[in-house]
Each structure stands twice: as structure tokens, then as C-alpha cells.
N, C-alpha and C positions, 0 to 999 in steps of 0.2 A: 624542935622536937629535930633531931640528925637524920639523914637521908634515908640511911637503911633500917631506922625501925619505922620510919614512915612509910617508905613503898613496902617491907614485909611486912602492916598491919593494913597496906591498902591491896594485896595480894589477897589475905583473908577476910576481907571486907565480906562475903557473902554475895556481890553483886557481880559477882564476875569481871570485875573492876572499875568495870562502867568509864571506862579509858581513864581509870586511876586519875578521879577529879581533873581531868586536862580538857582542854578546848578541843578536842577529835584527836585523832589517833597520831598525825604531823606533830602535836604537841607532846602527847604524850612520851612516844620515841624520844622526841628530842632532852624535854625532863629528864626519862629515866637515862638517857646514852649521860647526860651530864651529872647528874648522882651517881653512874655506878664507877665513872672514871675517878672521881674524889674518892671514892673511898676506899679503903684499905682491902688488902687483897685477899681477906680471908673473910672478910664482909659481905663481897663481893662476891667470892664464890658463894656463900651460903643465899645471897640473893638470888642468882641464877640456879640454884637449885632448889632454892622454893617456888619460884615459875615454875617450873619444869615438872614437878611434881603437883602442882596443879595442871600445869597444862595435859598432862600425861593421865589425869585424874588415879593418881598413886594418893593422892588423901584430897577429900574437900575442903573446901574454903573454912568450912563452919569446923572442923577438923584442924585444921590446921589456928585457926580463930582461937580454940578452944587451951591446946598446945600453947601459944603464946600468952595469953590470960593467964597461964600458970606460971608461966614463965619470964627470968627476968634476960631479954636478949639487949638491952645496951651496955653489957661487958663482955671482954671479950671473952670470957668463959661460958658467956648464957648464946654465944654465937658457937663457941666451937658443941657446944651441946644442941644446939640446935641443928648442925651440922649431921652431926650422930646420930638425932632422929629421924630426918631425911631420908641420912645412909642404910637406918633398919628401916624405915618402911617401905624405903625401894625392895629390900632384901627377901624382906615376910610377904609383900605381895606380889612380886616377881614368880613366887611358887618357890 
């Protein structure tokens, strides 16, 4: 499984990430840093946007998971669609 898809689905697993299948916070941070550094720029952008949307509670993990289940984010077009959706969510919920 590619790192982008793996992290995106982990962020949306509804468990507030349980340190994202890591052995504590330090392991999570190291794992994320290595994975993100290897991703193409657009996928890094989508992953960071997704993380902030969840942290800011613009969307719940359940909402994100439902969206991910209905879309293919393994393609460049799917990543672009995710970015558009996240931008629209922030606009809609910002007021």
C-alpha cells in the first residue's frame, strides 16, 4: 500500500489515530516524517490538508472515512479531488 493512502485512511479511522499504528508519539512522528518526505508534492499537500481539517474538527474522522470509501485516492485525479473537497469543506464550514 502506498504511504499516502495508508496515512489518509489511518487519519480517518475514527480512533483519533491511536498514534497511527505506531509505538508511541516519537515513532509516529518519525514514521510520518519519512513517509511525507518521500511523497510527491501534491500528495504531501493533500495529507497535510487532511490532517489539519481533522485537527480543526472541520470534518469528523467518520465524514472523511465515508468520503474516502466513495473515492479512489490512489490516482492523481483522486488526490486532486480530495484537495478540492477539503478546500470546499473549509469554505463551507468557515461561514
